[in-house]
C-alpha positions as CSV (number, residue, x, y, z in Angstrom):
1,M,-0.1,0.1,0.1
2,S,3.0,2.5,0.8
3,E,4.4,2.0,-2.6
4,A,0.9,2.5,-4.4
5,K,0.6,5.9,-3.2
6,P,3.7,7.4,-4.8
7,R,2.6,5.9,-8.1
8,L,-1.0,7.2,-7.6
9,T,0.6,10.7,-7.2
10,R,2.8,10.3,-10.1
11,L,-0.1,9.2,-12.5
12,T,-2.1,12.3,-11.5
13,A,1.2,14.5,-12.2
14,I,1.6,12.9,-15.5
15,L,-2.0,13.8,-16.5
16,T,-1.2,17.5,-15.6
17,Q,2.0,17.3,-17.6
18,L,0.2,16.1,-20.6
19,Q,-2.3,19.0,-20.2
20,S,0.4,21.7,-19.9
21,K,2.0,20.7,-23.5
22,R,0.8,19.8,-26.8
23,L,3.5,16.9,-26.9
24,I,5.6,15.7,-24.4
25,T,8.5,13.0,-24.5
26,A,8.8,10.0,-22.1
27,N,12.3,11.2,-21.3
28,E,11.0,14.6,-20.1
29,I,8.1,12.7,-17.8
30,A,10.8,10.5,-16.5
31,Q,13.3,13.3,-15.7
32,R,10.5,15.2,-13.7
33,H,9.7,12.3,-11.5
34,K,13.3,10.6,-11.5
35,V,12.1,7.3,-12.7
36,S,13.1,5.2,-15.7
37,I,11.5,5.4,-19.0
38,R,10.4,2.0,-18.7
39,T,8.5,3.0,-15.7
40,I,7.0,5.7,-17.8
41,Y,5.8,3.3,-20.5
42,R,4.1,1.3,-17.8
43,D,2.4,4.4,-16.2
44,I,1.1,5.6,-19.9
45,R,-0.5,2.1,-20.5
46,T,-2.1,2.2,-17.1
47,L,-3.5,5.6,-17.9
48,E,-4.6,4.1,-21.4
49,Q,-6.3,1.2,-19.8
50,S,-8.3,3.5,-17.4
51,G,-9.8,5.4,-20.2
52,V,-7.5,8.4,-20.8
53,P,-7.0,9.0,-24.7
54,I,-3.5,9.3,-24.9
55,V,-2.2,9.6,-28.5
56,T,1.4,8.3,-29.2
57,E,3.5,10.0,-32.0
58,E,6.2,7.6,-32.8
59,G,9.7,9.3,-32.4
60,K,8.0,12.4,-31.0
61,G,6.2,11.9,-27.7
62,Y,2.9,11.7,-26.2
63,R,-0.4,14.0,-26.0
64,L,-4.0,13.9,-25.1
65,M,-6.5,13.4,-27.9
66,E,-7.7,17.1,-29.0
67,G,-10.8,18.1,-27.1
68,Y,-10.4,15.7,-24.4
69,Q,-11.0,17.7,-21.0
70,L,-9.9,16.8,-17.5
71,P,-11.4,18.1,-14.3
72,P,-9.9,21.4,-12.8
73,V,-6.6,20.8,-11.4
74,M,-6.2,21.6,-7.4
75,F,-3.3,23.4,-6.1
76,T,-1.4,22.2,-3.0
77,E,-0.5,24.8,-0.5
78,A,3.1,24.6,-1.5
79,E,2.2,25.2,-5.2
80,A,-0.1,28.4,-4.3
81,N,2.6,29.7,-2.2
82,A,5.1,29.6,-5.1
83,L,2.4,31.5,-7.4
84,I,2.0,34.2,-4.7
85,T,5.8,34.4,-4.5
86,A,6.2,34.5,-8.1
87,Q,3.5,37.2,-8.0
88,Q,5.8,39.5,-5.9
89,I,8.9,39.2,-7.9
90,I,7.3,39.8,-11.4
91,A,5.5,42.8,-9.7
92,N,9.1,44.2,-9.4
93,N,9.9,43.6,-13.0
94,A,10.5,46.5,-15.6
95,D,7.7,45.7,-17.9
96,Q,4.3,47.0,-17.1
97,S,2.4,44.7,-19.3
98,L,3.8,41.7,-17.8
99,A,3.1,42.7,-14.2
100,E,-0.6,43.6,-15.4
101,Q,-1.2,40.2,-17.3
102,Y,0.1,38.1,-14.3
103,Q,-1.9,40.0,-11.9
104,L,-5.1,38.9,-13.9
105,A,-3.7,35.4,-14.3
106,I,-3.1,35.0,-10.6
107,D,-6.7,36.3,-9.8
108,K,-7.9,33.4,-11.8
109,V,-5.7,31.0,-10.0
110,K,-7.2,32.5,-6.6
111,S,-10.6,31.9,-7.9
112,I,-10.2,28.3,-8.0
113,L,-8.5,27.7,-4.5
114,Q,-10.0,26.4,-1.8
115,Y,-11.5,28.8,1.1
116,Q,-8.7,27.6,3.5
117,Q,-6.3,27.9,0.7
118,K,-7.4,31.6,0.0
119,D,-6.9,32.5,3.6
120,K,-3.6,31.1,3.8
121,S,-2.5,32.8,0.5
122,E,-3.8,36.1,1.6
123,L,-1.9,35.8,5.0
124,L,1.4,34.9,2.9
125,A,1.2,37.6,0.7
126,E,0.8,40.1,3.7
127,R,4.0,38.6,5.5
128,M,6.3,38.5,2.3
129,Q,8.1,41.4,0.8
130,V,10.5,41.3,-2.2
131,R,13.2,43.9,-2.1
132,M,15.3,44.9,-5.1
133,P,18.7,46.5,-4.9
134,N,17.3,49.6,-6.5
135,A,13.8,50.9,-7.1
136,V,12.2,49.4,-10.0
137,Q,10.5,51.6,-12.6
138,K,8.4,50.6,-15.3
139,T,10.7,51.2,-18.3
140,S,8.6,49.3,-21.1
141,N,5.1,48.1,-21.7
142,Y,5.8,45.8,-24.8
143,L,6.8,42.3,-23.5
144,M,3.2,40.8,-23.7
145,G,2.7,42.1,-27.4
146,L,6.3,40.8,-28.4
147,Q,5.5,37.4,-26.9
148,L,2.4,37.3,-29.2
149,A,4.3,38.4,-32.0
150,I,7.0,35.7,-31.6
151,T,4.5,32.9,-31.4
152,N,2.4,34.1,-34.2
153,Y,5.2,35.2,-36.4
154,Q,4.1,38.6,-36.8
155,V,6.2,41.5,-38.5
156,L,6.5,44.5,-36.6
157,E,7.5,48.1,-37.0
158,I,9.2,50.1,-34.3
159,D,10.7,53.3,-33.8
160,Y,14.1,52.8,-31.7
161,F,16.2,55.2,-30.0
162,S,19.7,53.7,-29.3
163,L,22.0,54.1,-26.6
164,Q,23.9,56.7,-28.9
165,E,20.9,58.6,-29.2
166,K,20.1,57.8,-33.0
167,A,16.5,57.6,-33.7
168,T,15.8,54.7,-36.5
169,K,12.6,53.1,-37.8
170,R,13.1,49.3,-38.2
171,T,10.9,46.5,-39.5
172,I,11.4,43.3,-37.4
173,E,10.6,39.7,-37.2
174,P,10.7,39.0,-33.4
175,F,12.6,36.0,-32.5
176,A,13.4,35.7,-28.7
177,L,13.2,37.6,-25.4
178,I,15.9,37.7,-22.9
179,H,15.9,38.9,-19.2
180,T,19.1,40.6,-18.5
181,Q,21.2,41.1,-15.2
182,G,19.9,44.9,-14.9
183,N,16.2,43.6,-14.6
184,N,15.5,44.7,-18.2
185,W,14.1,42.8,-21.3
186,V,15.9,42.5,-24.7
187,L,14.4,41.3,-27.8
188,V,16.4,39.3,-30.6
189,A,15.0,40.1,-33.8
190,H,15.6,39.8,-37.5
191,C,15.9,43.4,-38.8
192,Q,14.6,43.7,-42.3
193,L,16.7,46.9,-42.8
194,R,20.1,45.2,-41.9
195,A,19.1,41.8,-43.2
196,A,20.5,40.2,-40.0
197,F,19.4,39.4,-36.3
198,R,19.8,42.4,-34.0
199,I,19.3,43.2,-30.5
200,F,16.6,45.7,-29.1
201,R,16.3,47.0,-25.6
202,L,12.6,47.2,-25.0
203,D,13.0,50.2,-22.8
204,R,14.5,51.9,-25.9
205,I,11.5,51.2,-28.0
206,Q,9.6,54.3,-28.6
207,V,6.3,52.9,-30.6
208,L,5.5,49.5,-31.5
209,Q,3.1,48.8,-34.3
210,E,1.5,45.6,-36.0
211,T,1.9,45.5,-39.8
212,G,-0.6,42.7,-40.3
213,R,1.8,40.9,-42.0
214,N,3.3,37.5,-40.9
215,F,6.8,36.1,-41.6
216,E,8.3,32.6,-42.3
217,P,9.8,31.0,-39.1
218,H,13.3,31.2,-38.9
219,E,14.8,27.7,-39.0
220,L,17.0,28.6,-35.8
221,T,16.7,27.8,-32.3
222,L,17.8,30.4,-29.4
223,Q,20.7,28.1,-28.5
224,Q,21.8,28.0,-32.1
225,Y,21.5,31.6,-32.3
226,F,24.0,32.0,-29.5
227,E,26.3,29.5,-30.8
228,E,26.3,31.5,-34.2
229,A,26.8,34.6,-32.3
230,R,29.9,33.2,-30.4
231,K,31.4,31.7,-33.4
232,K,31.3,35.0,-35.1
233,W,33.0,36.6,-32.2
234,Q,35.6,34.3,-32.0
235,Q,36.5,34.4,-35.5
236,N,36.7,38.3,-35.5
237,Q,39.0,38.1,-32.2
238,T,41.7,36.4,-34.6
239,P,44.2,39.6,-35.3
240,D,44.6,38.2,-39.2
241,I,40.9,38.7,-39.9
242,G,40.6,42.6,-40.8
243,L,37.7,44.7,-39.0
244,T,36.1,47.5,-41.0
245,S,36.2,51.2,-39.4
246,A,32.4,50.9,-39.2
247,T,32.6,48.0,-36.7
248,V,34.1,49.9,-33.8
249,T,34.6,53.5,-32.8
250,F,37.6,53.7,-30.5
251,V,37.1,56.4,-27.9
252,A,40.5,57.3,-26.5
253,N,43.4,59.7,-27.0
254,Q,46.2,57.6,-28.3
255,K,48.7,60.4,-27.2
256,I,49.7,59.6,-23.8
257,R,50.0,63.4,-22.7
258,N,46.4,63.7,-23.0
259,M,45.6,60.4,-21.3
260,K,44.0,61.4,-17.9
261,K,44.6,58.9,-14.9
262,V,42.1,58.1,-12.4
263,T,42.5,56.4,-9.1
264,I,40.1,53.7,-8.2
265,E,39.7,52.7,-4.3
266,P,40.0,49.3,-3.2
267,F,37.3,46.6,-4.1
268,H,36.3,42.8,-3.9
269,V,35.0,40.8,-6.5
270,I,33.2,37.4,-6.5
271,G,32.8,35.4,-9.5
272,I,34.3,32.8,-12.1
273,K,37.8,32.4,-13.4
274,V,39.8,30.9,-16.1
275,K,43.5,30.8,-17.1
276,T,44.1,32.0,-20.6
277,A,46.6,33.7,-23.0
278,N,46.4,36.1,-26.0
279,D,47.7,33.4,-28.2
280,G,44.6,32.4,-29.5
281,S,43.3,30.7,-26.4
282,A,41.5,33.7,-25.1
283,A,39.3,33.5,-28.1
284,Q,37.6,30.4,-26.8
285,D,38.3,30.6,-23.2
286,I,36.8,34.1,-22.6
287,P,33.7,33.4,-24.6
288,Q,33.0,30.2,-22.9
289,L,33.4,31.7,-19.5
290,W,30.7,34.3,-20.7
291,Q,28.5,31.4,-21.7
292,R,28.9,29.9,-18.5
293,F,28.3,33.1,-16.6
294,M,24.9,33.8,-18.2
295,T,23.7,30.0,-18.5
296,E,24.4,29.2,-15.0
297,Q,23.2,32.8,-13.9
298,I,26.2,33.3,-11.8
299,A,25.2,36.7,-10.9
300,S,22.3,35.6,-8.8
301,K,24.6,33.4,-6.9
302,I,26.9,36.1,-5.7
303,P,26.3,37.4,-2.3
304,N,26.9,40.9,-0.7
305,K,26.8,42.4,-4.2
306,I,27.0,46.3,-4.3
307,S,26.4,46.5,-8.0
308,E,24.5,44.6,-10.9
309,E,27.5,45.8,-13.4
310,V,29.5,42.9,-14.4
311,L,33.1,43.0,-14.5
312,C,35.6,41.3,-16.6
313,I,39.1,41.6,-14.9
314,Y,42.3,40.5,-16.5
315,T,44.7,39.9,-13.4
316,N,47.5,37.6,-12.1
317,Y,49.8,38.4,-15.6
318,E,52.8,36.1,-15.6
319,G,54.5,39.0,-17.5
320,D,53.1,41.4,-20.1
321,H,50.0,40.9,-22.2
322,T,51.4,38.3,-24.3
323,Q,51.8,36.0,-21.3
324,P,49.2,33.9,-19.6
325,Y,46.7,35.5,-17.2
326,D,43.5,35.0,-15.2
327,T,40.2,36.4,-16.5
328,I,37.4,36.8,-13.9
329,L,33.8,37.5,-14.3
330,G,32.0,38.7,-11.7
331,C,30.5,41.4,-9.5
332,K,31.7,43.9,-7.0
333,V,30.8,42.7,-3.3
334,S,31.1,44.4,0.1
335,S,33.0,41.7,1.5
336,L,34.6,38.2,0.7
337,D,33.1,36.6,4.0
338,H,31.1,34.2,1.9
339,I,32.4,32.9,-1.3
340,P,29.9,30.2,-2.6
341,A,31.3,26.9,-3.8
342,G,32.4,26.9,-7.4
343,L,33.1,30.6,-7.4
344,V,36.2,32.7,-6.6
345,G,36.9,36.0,-4.9
346,Q,39.8,38.4,-5.0
347,S,40.6,41.9,-3.5
348,F,42.1,44.6,-5.6
349,E,44.1,47.4,-4.0
350,A,43.8,51.3,-4.7
351,S,45.7,51.7,-8.1
352,S,45.9,54.2,-11.0
353,Y,44.2,53.2,-14.2
354,V,43.8,54.8,-17.6
355,P,40.1,54.8,-18.8
356,F,39.4,54.1,-22.4
357,V,35.6,53.4,-24.0
358,S,34.8,50.8,-26.7
359,K,31.9,51.5,-28.7
360,G,30.1,49.6,-31.6
361,D,29.2,46.0,-32.7
362,M,30.6,43.6,-29.9
363,I,29.4,40.5,-31.8
364,N,31.7,41.7,-34.5
365,G,34.8,42.3,-32.5
366,A,34.7,45.9,-31.5
367,L,35.9,45.2,-28.0
368,Y,38.8,43.1,-29.2
369,Q,39.6,46.0,-31.7
370,T,39.9,48.3,-28.8
371,W,42.4,46.2,-27.0
372,L,44.7,45.9,-30.1
373,E,44.6,49.7,-29.9
374,I,45.6,49.8,-26.3
375,W,48.5,47.2,-26.9
376,K,49.8,49.7,-29.4
377,T,50.2,52.3,-26.9
378,D,53.2,53.1,-24.9
379,L,51.6,53.2,-21.6
380,K,53.7,52.1,-18.5
381,R,51.4,49.2,-17.6
382,T,51.6,47.5,-14.1
383,Y,50.1,44.4,-15.5
384,T,48.5,43.9,-11.9
385,A,44.7,44.4,-13.2
386,D,42.9,45.7,-16.1
387,F,39.1,45.4,-16.2
388,E,36.1,46.2,-18.6
389,V,32.8,47.3,-16.9
390,H,29.6,45.9,-18.6
391,G,26.7,47.8,-17.5
392,L,23.5,49.2,-18.9
393,K,25.5,50.7,-21.9
394,A,26.7,47.3,-22.8
395,M,23.4,45.5,-22.9
396,N,23.0,45.8,-26.7
397,P,26.1,43.9,-28.0
398,N,25.2,45.1,-31.6
399,D,25.6,48.9,-30.5
400,A,27.1,48.9,-27.0
401,E,29.5,51.0,-25.0
402,V,32.0,49.1,-22.6
403,D,34.3,51.1,-20.2
404,I,37.9,49.8,-20.1
405,F,40.5,50.6,-17.3
406,V,44.1,49.9,-17.8
407,G,46.3,49.6,-14.8
408,V,49.2,52.0,-15.0
409,E,52.1,53.4,-12.9
């Protein structure tokens, strides 16, 4: 009897999964319930024998027969609490349309809760508060509309105002949405003007209009898009591949007498690290480090953060820039008292730096081109630490701005 209850619970949960997606594989179900695929095969047969019309699509997965309806799903107290928690988190997001639509959805969910659950959910809502590092302002109102455009393959027209204060009109084919470290949303879309994929910050979209037209779905997944962008970046990291002047604007005075030194006070950083070198290794190691930083959401695991900006620090040089060095990706923190497993922490003393700014298309090698220019200077570098600051201005890699600080004597 003790073994029958877990299976009954699992069968009920499988029914819920079948309702949640048009098609689901045995492997997905097995992973969710931590059982073997053979066990799932038996469970599916049991559900079929009990009268549930499950359709098997060979080589693809399972689905419920169209038109078949199951009784309303009841939430456990823990599931209801998770929804209430998500409500407070989403209320602090930067897009107004998401906050409004989630509130409408959560009201419908609450309507089917039992009376006792409703009382408990209200109590929890009163006793819980989500605090953000900075006051979150609603900076966009387009997220929900863009989601519909993505799933319905709708061509849109936008008036866009870039970080460089350039106003343009674009006709776009929305492809994907990404939530960034700075609590903003960015849109990946195929721009018909540029005939290529571009990234647009939602808070920089001034006007969004439907065209009434549809586009053919792109034969590309989001992961494949990231892979293609990474390969393109790596290829342009190679010094023997020329970069056009349109790719980058190098904002720095090359004459040392006009370069102004600044003093940066001591600071601490927690993040992830890789040992690399400018012998071709960095072209693979650093993009892989960035990919890990983003996919594993490293920033969210860093305690005691004092800024959401991401620092890319080059330190522990074994000589000059032609010798091996460490690259650390992380955030500034108030202390190194607690460093989570798998992360590293390092302190940097007060030092003199010369600031540079790299502007342009980072995917096409603008940042690397800036470093090439820095390497040509006669700066008396300390090779103790150099770093880049990836903040709000760096959020659109096609039209970004990154501050660079080079350690000098």
